[in-house]
Each structure stands twice: as structure tokens, then as C-alpha cells.
SEROPA-180026 format. One record per residue: x, y, z of N, C-alpha, C in turn; residue number from 1. Coordinates in pm, 1 decimal. Layout:
n.east	n.north	n.up	ca.east	ca.north	ca.up	c.east	c.north	c.up	resi
X	Y	Z	X	Y	Z	X	Y	Z	NUM
...
! end
This chain:
n.east	n.north	n.up	ca.east	ca.north	ca.up	c.east	c.north	c.up	resi
7389.7	3206.4	287.5	7267.1	3176.8	215.8	7243.2	3026.4	211.6	1
7115.8	2986.7	204.1	7082.2	2846.3	208.0	7130.4	2776.4	82.7	2
7191.3	2661.2	99.1	7237.7	2582.3	-14.6	7124.8	2492.1	-59.5	3
7075.3	2513.4	-179.3	6960.6	2437.9	-226.0	7004.9	2341.7	-333.4	4
6933.2	2232.0	-346.3	6968.0	2132.3	-447.2	6925.2	2176.3	-585.6	5
6816.8	2250.0	-591.2	6769.1	2300.2	-718.7	6754.4	2449.7	-707.7	6
6827.4	2527.7	-791.1	6812.4	2672.3	-785.6	6667.6	2711.4	-811.0	7
6626.0	2818.9	-748.1	6495.9	2877.2	-770.2	6382.9	2785.9	-724.1	8
6407.5	2703.6	-619.9	6300.7	2619.7	-568.6	6184.1	2708.3	-530.6	9
6067.1	2662.8	-561.4	5949.1	2738.4	-525.7	5910.1	2844.6	-625.4	10
5995.7	2869.4	-726.4	5961.5	2973.9	-824.4	5908.1	2916.9	-953.9	11
5900.6	2786.5	-963.1	5855.2	2724.2	-1086.8	5709.8	2681.2	-1078.5	12
5638.5	2724.5	-973.9	5498.1	2689.1	-962.1	5418.2	2790.6	-1042.1	13
5400.3	2762.3	-1167.2	5329.1	2853.7	-1256.6	5212.7	2780.1	-1319.5	14
5109.9	2852.9	-1357.6	4994.1	2791.8	-1421.6	5030.7	2751.5	-1563.3	15
5009.0	2625.8	-1595.8	5038.1	2576.3	-1729.6	4916.3	2597.1	-1817.0	16
4939.2	2648.2	-1934.1	4827.8	2683.1	-2022.4	4800.9	2577.8	-2128.0	17
4873.5	2465.6	-2120.8	4847.9	2357.7	-2214.1	4858.4	2226.3	-2140.1	18
4826.8	2117.0	-2205.8	4820.2	1987.8	-2138.8	4952.7	1915.4	-2135.3	19
5058.4	1971.8	-2193.0	5188.0	1904.3	-2191.8	5250.3	1913.6	-2054.3	20
5354.5	1832.9	-2030.6	5417.3	1827.6	-1899.5	5501.6	1950.9	-1876.4	21
5537.2	1984.9	-1747.1	5623.2	2099.7	-1719.5	5755.8	2090.7	-1793.0	22
5816.6	1970.9	-1796.8	5944.8	1957.5	-1864.7	5931.4	1987.2	-2013.1	23
5818.5	1941.6	-2073.1	5794.4	1970.9	-2214.8	5787.1	2120.6	-2236.9	24
5719.6	2191.8	-2146.5	5707.8	2336.4	-2160.1	5843.0	2404.7	-2152.1	25
5926.9	2364.4	-2056.6	6058.2	2426.0	-2040.0	6142.2	2403.9	-2163.9	26
6142.8	2281.9	-2214.9	6225.0	2252.2	-2331.1	6173.0	2324.2	-2454.5	27
6039.8	2335.7	-2466.9	5982.7	2406.7	-2580.5	6019.8	2553.5	-2576.3	28
6009.8	2615.7	-2458.1	6048.6	2756.0	-2444.7	6194.7	2776.1	-2479.2	29
6280.7	2684.1	-2434.6	6423.3	2696.1	-2462.2	6450.2	2686.9	-2611.4	30
6383.3	2593.5	-2678.0	6403.6	2576.1	-2822.2	6353.4	2698.3	-2898.4	31
6234.5	2748.1	-2860.6	6176.7	2863.0	-2930.0	6257.9	2989.5	-2911.6	32
6325.1	3002.0	-2797.6	6396.3	3125.2	-2767.7	6542.1	3125.1	-2804.1	33
6595.6	3012.6	-2850.1	6739.6	3003.5	-2870.0	6775.4	2965.8	-3012.5	34
6905.7	2971.7	-3038.1	6963.3	2919.1	-3159.7	7064.1	2813.8	-3117.1	35
7130.2	2748.9	-3209.9	7231.3	2651.1	-3171.2	7362.3	2680.0	-3240.6	36
7472.6	2652.7	-3169.2	7603.0	2663.0	-3229.4	7621.1	2549.0	-3327.8	37
7720.6	2559.5	-3414.1	7748.9	2452.3	-3508.2	7783.7	2322.5	-3436.7	38
7833.3	2333.3	-3314.5	7869.6	2214.0	-3237.5	7747.7	2142.3	-3184.1	39
7630.4	2204.1	-3193.5	7509.0	2145.0	-3141.5	7473.5	2194.5	-3003.7	40
7561.6	2273.2	-2940.9	7533.7	2327.8	-2808.8	7439.4	2447.1	-2821.7	41
7343.4	2454.2	-2733.6	7248.2	2564.4	-2737.2	7319.5	2697.4	-2721.1	42
7288.0	2792.7	-2808.1	7346.2	2926.3	-2796.8	7281.0	2999.8	-2680.5	43
7348.0	3101.6	-2626.5	7298.8	3164.0	-2503.8	7180.2	3256.7	-2519.8	44
7140.6	3290.2	-2639.7	7034.3	3387.6	-2658.8	6896.4	3335.8	-2619.9	45
6807.1	3429.0	-2591.0	6667.2	3396.9	-2565.8	6581.9	3505.2	-2629.1	46
6526.9	3476.8	-2745.3	6449.0	3575.4	-2818.2	6321.2	3614.9	-2745.4	47
6280.0	3534.1	-2648.9	6157.0	3561.0	-2575.4	6178.9	3655.0	-2457.4	48
6304.0	3689.7	-2428.4	6336.0	3785.8	-2323.2	6345.6	3924.0	-2387.8	49
6257.5	4013.3	-2347.5	6254.2	4146.9	-2408.2	6381.6	4226.5	-2383.0	50
6461.5	4184.6	-2284.7	6584.5	4255.8	-2249.7	6708.6	4171.1	-2277.6	51
6697.2	4080.3	-2371.9	6808.7	3991.6	-2404.8	6928.9	4067.6	-2458.8	52
6905.4	4184.1	-2515.7	7015.5	4262.0	-2573.6	7117.3	4303.8	-2468.1	53
7075.8	4312.5	-2341.1	7170.5	4349.7	-2235.9	7278.8	4244.1	-2223.8	54
7238.9	4118.3	-2214.8	7336.3	4010.6	-2205.1	7419.0	3996.7	-2331.1	55
7354.4	4015.1	-2444.6	7425.8	4003.3	-2571.7	7533.0	4111.3	-2584.3	56
7498.0	4234.2	-2548.5	7595.0	4343.8	-2554.6	7709.6	4320.7	-2457.7	57
7675.7	4277.3	-2336.3	7779.0	4246.6	-2237.7	7876.1	4142.0	-2291.6	58
7821.7	4037.0	-2348.6	7905.6	3926.9	-2398.9	7995.1	3973.4	-2513.3	59
7942.3	4055.8	-2602.5	8020.5	4106.1	-2715.0	8135.9	4192.9	-2665.9	60
8108.1	4278.0	-2567.0	8212.4	4365.6	-2513.4	8318.8	4285.4	-2438.7	61
8277.6	4182.6	-2366.7	8374.9	4098.4	-2297.8	8463.8	4026.4	-2398.4	62
8406.0	3983.3	-2509.4	8483.8	3916.9	-2614.0	8588.8	4011.0	-2671.1	63
8551.7	4137.1	-2691.2	8647.4	4236.0	-2741.4	8762.2	4251.0	-2641.7	64
8727.7	4258.4	-2513.2	8832.6	4270.1	-2411.3	8924.0	4147.9	-2414.4	65
8866.8	4029.6	-2419.2	8945.0	3906.1	-2414.7	9035.9	3890.6	-2536.3	66
8996.9	3949.3	-2647.2	9078.1	3937.8	-2767.7	9184.7	4047.0	-2777.4	67
9184.6	4138.5	-2682.6	9281.0	4248.1	-2683.1	9404.0	4217.0	-2600.2	68
9484.4	4318.0	-2579.3	9609.2	4302.0	-2502.1	9608.1	4393.5	-2380.3	69
9493.7	4403.8	-2317.6	9479.2	4490.9	-2201.9	9550.1	4431.1	-2080.1	70
9601.2	4518.5	-1994.1	9666.4	4473.4	-1870.6	9642.7	4575.5	-1760.7	71
9518.1	4594.5	-1719.5	9488.7	4694.8	-1616.4	9546.5	4654.8	-1481.1	72
9590.7	4753.8	-1406.0	9647.6	4728.5	-1273.3	9575.9	4805.2	-1164.2	73
9466.8	4871.8	-1200.0	9392.3	4948.2	-1100.6	9247.4	4959.4	-1145.3	74
9161.6	4996.6	-1051.1	9021.5	5018.5	-1084.2	9007.7	5130.4	-1187.1	75
9087.2	5234.3	-1172.1	9081.6	5345.3	-1267.5	9114.4	5297.3	-1408.4	76
9211.6	5208.7	-1419.7	9249.4	5156.5	-1550.6	9137.6	5070.9	-1609.4	77
9073.0	4990.5	-1524.9	8961.2	4908.7	-1573.2	8847.6	4997.6	-1619.9	78
8816.1	5100.1	-1542.8	8710.0	5192.0	-1580.9	8740.8	5259.9	-1714.4	79
8866.2	5296.1	-1735.7	8904.9	5360.0	-1861.8	8884.6	5263.8	-1978.4	80
8919.3	5137.3	-1957.5	8901.3	5037.4	-2062.5	8753.1	5016.2	-2090.9	81
8674.2	5004.9	-1984.0	8530.5	4984.8	-2002.0	8468.1	5105.9	-2070.1	82
8513.7	5225.2	-2035.4	8465.6	5345.1	-2104.3	8497.0	5338.2	-2253.2	83
8615.4	5288.4	-2284.8	8654.6	5273.3	-2424.7	8567.5	5169.1	-2494.0	84
8548.6	5056.7	-2428.5	8470.7	4948.6	-2488.7	8324.9	4987.7	-2509.0	85
8269.3	5058.7	-2411.7	8127.2	5091.6	-2418.5	8100.1	5221.8	-2491.8	86
8202.1	5285.1	-2543.2	8183.3	5407.2	-2619.8	8138.9	5376.6	-2761.4	87
8030.9	5299.8	-2770.8	7978.2	5256.9	-2899.7	7834.1	5301.2	-2911.6	88
7776.2	5293.2	-3030.5	7636.5	5335.9	-3046.9	7538.4	5256.9	-2961.1	89
7577.4	5136.7	-2914.4	7482.3	5053.5	-2841.1	7485.6	5075.3	-2690.9	90
7591.0	5141.0	-2640.6	7603.4	5161.0	-2496.2	7633.3	5308.0	-2469.0	91
7557.2	5369.3	-2379.3	7585.0	5508.3	-2346.5	7715.3	5518.1	-2268.7	92
7786.8	5626.6	-2288.8	7921.4	5641.3	-2231.0	7917.6	5713.4	-2096.9	93
7820.9	5678.9	-2012.7	7818.0	5736.4	-1878.8	7925.1	5669.6	-1794.4	94
7991.3	5744.8	-1711.2	8101.1	5690.0	-1632.7	8059.0	5667.2	-1488.0	95
8130.3	5576.6	-1420.7	8104.2	5555.5	-1279.4	8166.0	5669.0	-1199.2	96
8121.1	5684.2	-1074.1	8174.5	5789.5	-988.6	8224.6	5729.4	-858.1	97
8260.8	5816.3	-763.3	8315.0	5767.0	-638.1	8219.1	5676.9	-562.5	98
8091.2	5713.3	-561.9	7991.9	5632.9	-491.5	7979.7	5494.7	-553.7	99
7978.4	5488.6	-685.9	7967.3	5358.2	-751.4	8095.6	5277.7	-735.3	100
8210.9	5345.6	-729.1	8336.8	5274.8	-702.3	8329.6	5203.9	-567.5	101
8279.7	5274.5	-466.8	8267.5	5214.8	-333.6	8169.2	5099.0	-335.2	102
8061.1	5115.2	-409.8	7962.0	5007.7	-420.2	8022.2	4884.2	-484.7	103
8096.2	4901.3	-594.1	8157.8	4788.0	-662.7	8259.2	4719.0	-571.8	104
8332.6	4795.7	-495.0	8427.7	4737.8	-400.7	8354.8	4653.5	-295.7	105
8244.5	4706.3	-244.0	8165.6	4631.8	-144.9	8110.1	4503.4	-204.9	106
8066.5	4510.6	-330.0	8008.6	4393.9	-396.0	8111.0	4281.7	-407.6	107
8233.6	4314.9	-447.2	8337.0	4213.2	-463.9	8381.9	4157.5	-329.2	108
8394.8	4244.7	-229.8	8445.5	4200.8	-100.3	8339.6	4127.6	-17.1	109
8215.1	4172.6	-25.4	8106.9	4110.6	53.0	7980.4	4105.6	-31.1	110
7977.5	4017.4	-131.7	7865.0	4018.2	-226.2	7729.3	3991.0	-162.4	111
7720.4	3892.4	-74.0	7590.9	3857.8	-15.5	7536.7	3970.5	71.9	112
7622.2	4024.8	159.7	7577.4	4131.8	248.2	7539.3	4256.6	169.0	113
7617.8	4288.9	66.9	7588.5	4406.2	-15.1	7460.5	4385.7	-93.6	114
7437.2	4263.0	-137.9	7315.7	4230.7	-212.1	7192.0	4257.5	-127.5	115
7196.9	4220.3	1.2	7084.1	4244.4	91.1	7053.9	4393.7	98.9	116
7159.0	4473.4	112.1	7141.0	4619.3	119.2	7084.1	4674.2	-10.8	117
7135.3	4624.2	-122.3	7085.8	4669.3	-253.2	6937.1	4641.5	-266.5	118
6894.6	4520.7	-228.6	6752.4	4486.2	-238.2	6667.0	4573.5	-147.5	119
6715.3	4597.1	-25.4	6638.8	4677.9	69.2	6614.7	4818.8	16.4	120
6710.4	4870.9	-59.1	6701.1	5007.5	-108.9	6648.0	5015.9	-251.3	121
6609.3	4902.9	-307.1	6579.8	4896.7	-450.6	6445.1	4953.8	-492.6	122
6343.9	4943.2	-408.3	6211.2	4985.7	-450.2	6137.3	4880.8	-530.7	123
6196.7	4763.3	-548.3	6129.0	4654.1	-617.1	6019.6	4596.5	-528.6	124
5924.0	4528.8	-590.3	5819.8	4462.4	-512.5	5881.4	4346.9	-433.9	125
5809.0	4300.7	-331.6	5859.6	4188.8	-252.6	5871.7	4062.8	-337.8	126
5781.4	4044.7	-432.2	5789.8	3929.2	-520.5	5919.7	3930.9	-601.1	127
5955.2	4047.0	-654.2	6078.7	4058.8	-731.8	6200.4	4036.5	-643.7	128
6196.4	4089.6	-522.5	6307.8	4069.4	-429.1	6326.5	3921.3	-398.4	129
6216.0	3850.4	-380.1	6223.9	3707.5	-350.6	6285.1	3630.4	-467.8	130
6246.3	3666.1	-588.7	6299.4	3598.6	-706.8	6449.5	3623.6	-718.8	131
6491.0	3747.9	-701.4	6633.6	3779.7	-709.2	6712.2	3711.3	-598.5	132
6655.3	3705.0	-479.9	6722.8	3637.8	-368.6	6743.8	3490.3	-399.0	133
6641.7	3424.2	-452.1	6655.4	3283.1	-488.1	6755.7	3264.7	-601.4	134
6755.6	3358.2	-695.5	6847.3	3349.2	-808.3	6992.3	3355.4	-760.8	135
7022.1	3450.4	-674.1	7158.5	3465.0	-621.8	7193.8	3348.2	-529.9	136
7098.5	3305.0	-446.7	7124.5	3194.4	-354.3	7156.8	3064.9	-428.3	137
7093.7	3044.6	-543.2	7116.2	2922.0	-618.3	7220.3	2932.6	-727.6	138
7289.6	3047.8	-734.7	7378.0	3070.2	-849.1	7496.8	2974.7	-853.1	139
7560.1	2949.3	-739.8	7676.7	2861.0	-739.3	7639.0	2719.1	-783.2	140
7522.5	2672.6	-739.9	7474.2	2541.0	-782.6	7443.7	2542.6	-931.5	141
7382.3	2649.6	-976.4	7345.1	2661.4	-1116.6	7466.0	2658.7	-1208.6	142
7568.8	2735.6	-1174.5	7682.4	2748.6	-1266.2	7767.1	2622.4	-1274.0	143
7748.8	2529.8	-1178.4	7822.6	2403.9	-1181.8	7760.4	2303.8	-1278.8	144
7642.3	2335.0	-1330.0	7572.9	2242.5	-1418.3	7619.9	2259.2	-1562.8	145
7580.1	2165.7	-1647.1	7610.0	2176.6	-1789.3	7536.9	2296.6	-1847.9	146
7585.0	2345.1	-1962.3	7520.2	2461.2	-2022.6	7374.1	2433.2	-2051.8	147
7346.0	2316.2	-2109.8	7208.6	2284.3	-2146.0	7118.6	2286.5	-2022.9	148
7169.8	2236.0	-1908.9	7089.2	2230.2	-1786.9	7062.9	2369.4	-1731.6	149
7168.2	2451.6	-1718.1	7144.1	2583.6	-1659.4	7070.5	2674.6	-1756.4	150
7088.4	2651.3	-1887.1	7015.5	2732.1	-1984.9	6865.4	2712.4	-1968.5	151
6821.7	2587.3	-1958.8	6679.6	2559.0	-1944.9	6625.7	2616.6	-1814.8	152
6704.1	2610.1	-1707.2	6657.8	2663.6	-1579.4	6641.8	2815.3	-1584.1	153
6740.1	2884.3	-1643.8	6728.1	3030.2	-1653.0	6614.0	3069.1	-1745.5	154
6601.1	2999.7	-1858.5	6492.4	3029.6	-1951.2	6357.4	3012.6	-1883.0	155
6343.7	2909.3	-1801.6	6217.5	2886.2	-1732.3	6185.0	3001.9	-1639.2	156
6288.1	3056.0	-1573.2	6267.7	3170.4	-1485.1	6227.0	3293.8	-1564.3	157
6289.7	3314.7	-1678.4	6256.1	3430.4	-1761.0	6112.3	3420.9	-1811.2	158
6069.9	3299.9	-1847.0	5933.1	3279.4	-1892.1	5834.3	3308.0	-1780.4	159
5866.5	3261.9	-1658.1	5781.1	3286.5	-1542.4	5770.4	3436.0	-1514.0	160
5885.7	3504.5	-1518.0	5886.7	3648.9	-1492.4	5806.0	3723.4	-1598.0	161
5828.8	3691.1	-1723.8	5762.4	3762.6	-1833.5	5610.7	3750.0	-1827.3	162
5561.8	3634.4	-1783.6	5417.7	3608.9	-1784.8	5348.9	3639.3	-1651.9	163
5426.0	3681.3	-1551.8	5369.0	3702.2	-1419.1	5278.0	3824.6	-1413.0	164
5166.3	3809.0	-1343.6	5075.6	3921.2	-1317.8	5106.3	3987.4	-1183.9	165
5201.7	3931.2	-1110.3	5234.0	3981.4	-977.0	5354.5	4074.4	-977.4	166
5418.8	4089.0	-1093.8	5537.5	4173.2	-1104.8	5505.3	4298.7	-1185.0	167
5564.3	4409.6	-1144.7	5545.1	4534.4	-1217.3	5634.6	4536.2	-1341.4	168
5609.4	4624.9	-1434.8	5699.2	4637.5	-1549.9	5843.7	4665.5	-1508.8	169
5863.4	4744.3	-1403.2	5998.6	4772.7	-1355.8	6061.9	4647.5	-1295.6	170
5984.1	4570.9	-1220.0	6032.8	4442.6	-1168.7	6083.7	4356.6	-1283.9	171
6003.4	4343.8	-1386.2	6037.6	4257.2	-1499.1	6162.2	4307.7	-1570.9	172
6172.2	4438.7	-1588.4	6289.5	4494.5	-1656.9	6417.9	4457.3	-1582.2	173
6418.6	4476.6	-1451.7	6538.1	4447.5	-1372.4	6568.5	4298.2	-1373.2	174
6469.2	4216.0	-1346.3	6489.5	4071.4	-1340.0	6538.2	4015.0	-1472.7	175
6473.6	4054.7	-1581.8	6509.8	3999.4	-1712.1	6646.0	4048.7	-1758.9	176
6683.6	4169.8	-1720.8	6817.2	4220.6	-1752.5	6924.1	4140.1	-1681.0	177
6904.6	4117.2	-1551.4	7001.4	4041.0	-1472.3	7011.9	3897.3	-1524.7	178
6899.7	3834.5	-1552.4	6901.3	3695.9	-1599.0	6966.0	3683.1	-1735.6	179
6945.0	3781.2	-1821.8	7008.9	3779.7	-1953.0	7160.9	3787.6	-1939.3	180
7209.3	3880.0	-1856.9	7353.6	3894.1	-1837.4	7411.3	3767.4	-1774.8	181
7340.8	3709.8	-1677.2	7388.2	3586.5	-1613.9	7398.4	3473.2	-1715.7	182
7299.6	3460.8	-1799.8	7296.6	3352.7	-1898.9	7412.3	3364.5	-1997.3	183
7433.0	3482.3	-2052.0	7542.9	3502.3	-2145.4	7678.1	3488.6	-2075.4	184
7685.5	3533.9	-1951.1	7810.2	3525.0	-1877.3	7847.2	3380.4	-1849.4	185
7751.5	3298.7	-1811.9	7778.4	3157.4	-1785.2	7817.1	3082.8	-1912.0	186
7763.5	3123.4	-2024.8	7796.2	3054.0	-2149.9	7942.7	3072.2	-2186.1	187
8002.0	3182.7	-2143.7	8143.2	3209.4	-2170.4	8231.5	3104.0	-2105.2	188
8206.8	3073.0	-1979.2	8286.8	2974.5	-1907.8	8255.2	2833.5	-1954.1	189
8127.6	2808.3	-1979.3	8083.8	2671.9	-2006.8	8124.0	2621.9	-2143.7	190
8114.3	2709.0	-2243.7	8119.7	2662.6	-2382.3	8241.8	2710.3	-2459.7	191
8335.3	2774.0	-2394.3	8455.0	2820.0	-2461.4	8579.0	2777.8	-2382.7	192
8692.0	2776.0	-2450.9	8818.0	2738.0	-2386.8	8872.4	2859.3	-2311.3	193
8823.5	2879.9	-2188.8	8861.3	2997.9	-2112.5	8859.3	2965.9	-1964.0	194
8941.4	3034.4	-1887.2	8941.2	3014.9	-1742.7	8872.7	3132.4	-1671.9	195
8795.3	3208.5	-1746.3	8718.6	3316.7	-1685.0	8604.5	3257.1	-1603.7	196
8588.4	3306.2	-1483.0	8480.9	3259.6	-1395.4	8378.8	3371.4	-1374.2	197
8253.7	3331.0	-1361.4	8149.1	3424.8	-1323.3	8117.9	3402.7	-1176.8	198
8127.3	3505.9	-1095.7	8105.1	3493.6	-952.2	7967.7	3547.8	-913.7	199
7927.0	3516.5	-791.2	7804.3	3574.8	-737.5	7816.0	3727.0	-738.1	200
7938.1	3777.1	-710.2	7959.3	3921.5	-710.2	7927.2	3986.1	-844.2	201
7957.4	3916.4	-952.7	7925.3	3970.2	-1085.0	7774.7	3985.1	-1103.6	202
7698.7	3887.8	-1052.7	7553.5	3893.5	-1065.5	7495.4	4000.8	-973.8	203
7554.9	4018.5	-857.1	7512.3	4127.1	-768.5	7542.4	4261.8	-834.9	204
7657.1	4271.9	-901.3	7691.2	4395.1	-973.7	7591.4	4421.0	-1085.0	205
7552.6	4317.1	-1156.1	7452.6	4331.8	-1262.2	7320.6	4380.9	-1204.7	206
7285.4	4330.8	-1087.4	7161.7	4373.3	-1022.1	7167.5	4521.2	-984.7	207
7278.4	4560.5	-923.0	7294.0	4701.4	-884.3	7285.5	4792.6	-1006.0	208
7348.1	4751.7	-1115.2	7343.5	4832.3	-1235.9	7207.2	4832.6	-1301.1	209
7141.2	4717.4	-1302.3	7010.0	4706.8	-1367.3	6906.4	4794.6	-1299.7	210
6923.0	4819.3	-1170.6	6830.3	4908.3	-1100.8	6838.6	5051.0	-1154.0	211
6950.1	5083.4	-1219.8	6965.0	5214.2	-1283.5	6918.9	5205.7	-1429.1	212
6988.0	5124.5	-1505.5	6949.0	5096.9	-1644.6	7035.7	4982.9	-1698.0	213
7004.8	4935.1	-1816.9	7076.5	4821.2	-1875.3	7222.9	4854.5	-1901.0	214
7249.9	4976.5	-1945.4	7388.0	5015.7	-1973.6	7474.6	5005.6	-1847.8	215
7421.4	5051.9	-1736.3	7497.3	5046.2	-1612.3	7515.3	4902.5	-1565.5	216
7415.9	4818.4	-1588.6	7429.1	4676.2	-1554.2	7543.9	4613.0	-1631.0	217
7554.5	4646.1	-1757.9	7662.6	4593.8	-1841.7	7797.1	4643.4	-1791.1	218
7804.8	4773.4	-1762.5	7930.6	4832.7	-1719.1	7976.4	4775.3	-1585.6	219
7885.3	4767.4	-1489.1	7921.6	4714.7	-1357.9	7970.4	4569.9	-1367.7	220
7902.5	4490.6	-1449.9	7941.3	4349.9	-1462.4	8077.0	4337.3	-1530.5	221
8100.4	4417.5	-1632.2	8231.2	4416.2	-1698.6	8342.3	4454.9	-1600.6	222
8320.2	4560.8	-1524.2	8423.3	4608.1	-1431.2	8456.9	4501.4	-1327.9	223
8355.1	4442.4	-1268.2	8381.7	4343.0	-1163.5	8441.9	4215.3	-1220.3	224
8396.7	4174.7	-1336.5	8449.4	4049.0	-1391.0	8593.4	4066.0	-1438.0	225
8623.3	4177.7	-1502.8	8761.0	4203.9	-1544.7	8850.5	4217.8	-1421.8	226
8802.7	4289.7	-1321.0	8881.5	4308.2	-1199.5	8915.9	4177.2	-1132.8	227
8820.6	4087.2	-1124.9	8846.2	3957.2	-1062.4	8944.8	3874.7	-1144.5	228
8927.0	3875.3	-1275.0	9014.8	3794.7	-1360.5	9158.3	3847.1	-1358.2	229
9172.5	3978.0	-1363.4	9305.1	4039.0	-1367.1	9367.2	4055.8	-1227.5	230
9292.2	4013.2	-1123.4	9339.9	4022.6	-984.8	9368.5	4166.9	-945.4	231
9283.6	4256.7	-992.6	9297.0	4397.4	-959.2	9209.6	4424.6	-836.8	232
9263.2	4482.3	-730.2	9181.3	4511.5	-611.3	9071.8	4611.7	-645.5	233
8951.2	4579.1	-608.2	8840.8	4670.4	-630.1	8786.5	4718.4	-495.4	234
! end
């Protein structure tokens, strides 16, 4: 994939509805949609994203896992743990199957190639596919930035998606779900004392799951991220 200096190049050309500068708009949206930690660092939430609960739920479940004493050694063990974690009123307890196991394995082993296949079979509009492609292509550059920098960039994308007349409601649901999970996932590495990494594969997993529903997006991302951290072959 092309290495770009600024993630999502070409996706920030949106009609401004007020006379303030683009940077003013981005910062205003970020402030309006977020809260702040006691340390002064922007919290990962975005109240203006209608699907922000997906990322929030994912982050809460990952925190529960990180605070436990789990030691999975296989995909089956990870799935059992995720089933346990998601067996709550906020997440449906649907389980993955053989087909999804193979998909998750492909995502971890060849995330970019699998992502192309996922998009081709997704049924999303071409506009949504282009946005997701740019998001994944710029992810490594994005995650290397400070939290404040990548937060504003993701928020700007969510604002563009939410207000777009060129995207269908289904396009918006998938895009905003993936961006919410990415935002909360990046905040874990950036703002806490942890060596957990978020990979492109995790975002591809979130995309594959979001095409089904938010619960599956959360589950797929948890499975792939735990598997990578615990060095469990997927």
C-alpha cells in the first residue's frame, strides 16, 4: 500500500459551513465530542459518533482481559475467553465458526490482501470502500503520532462520514464502527503503560466484523489483538 505523509489524504475536502478555518473546525469537533482525562490528555470518546459505543465496549472488555490472569495457548482458548468476556448484557454471545476462524487467520497472516477481498465482497458503496482503503493505508503513519494528533485526525474523518450525502446509512454504520474501535484501540497503547500494539490486522478484523454487526466487530478485534499479544497462532 502507498505510504502517505498524511493519513486520509484527499478525504478532508469537505464543505465548511462556517467562516472559521479548517483547523478550527477540527479542533472544535474534537472538543465537542470528547472528554479529558485528569492528566489533561484527551479521552478517546466521541459523543458525535453514533456508533461510539462499539469502541467503548471493545476497550472495556480489553481492560477486563488485561486485568485478569488469562494465558490462552490456542485460538479455541481465546475464543472461549472472548465468549466469557462478551457474555454480558451489552454484547450478544454469538460465537465464531470455522469460516470465521479461517478469515481471522487470513487477516493476521495477510492483512492487506485479505482486506482487499473483504472490500470486494462487502457490498459497500465505492465511496465507502475508498475511505476504508485510505484509512487502512494510513494506519501505520497515524498510530505513530501523538494521541492528540491522531485523535483529531480520526474525529475529522468521523465528522466527514457522518455529514456525507454520498454515503448510505449502511456505509456510515460500518465506517463509524471501525473508526470508533480504532480510536479506542490506539488510546490504549498511547496513553497507558502497556506494550500492547494495535496492528493493521486488528483494524481489518474490525472491518470484517462491522460488516456483520458491531458485536462481531468487537469480537473479531478482541480475538486478533489478544492472539497477537499472547503470540498464539491464528
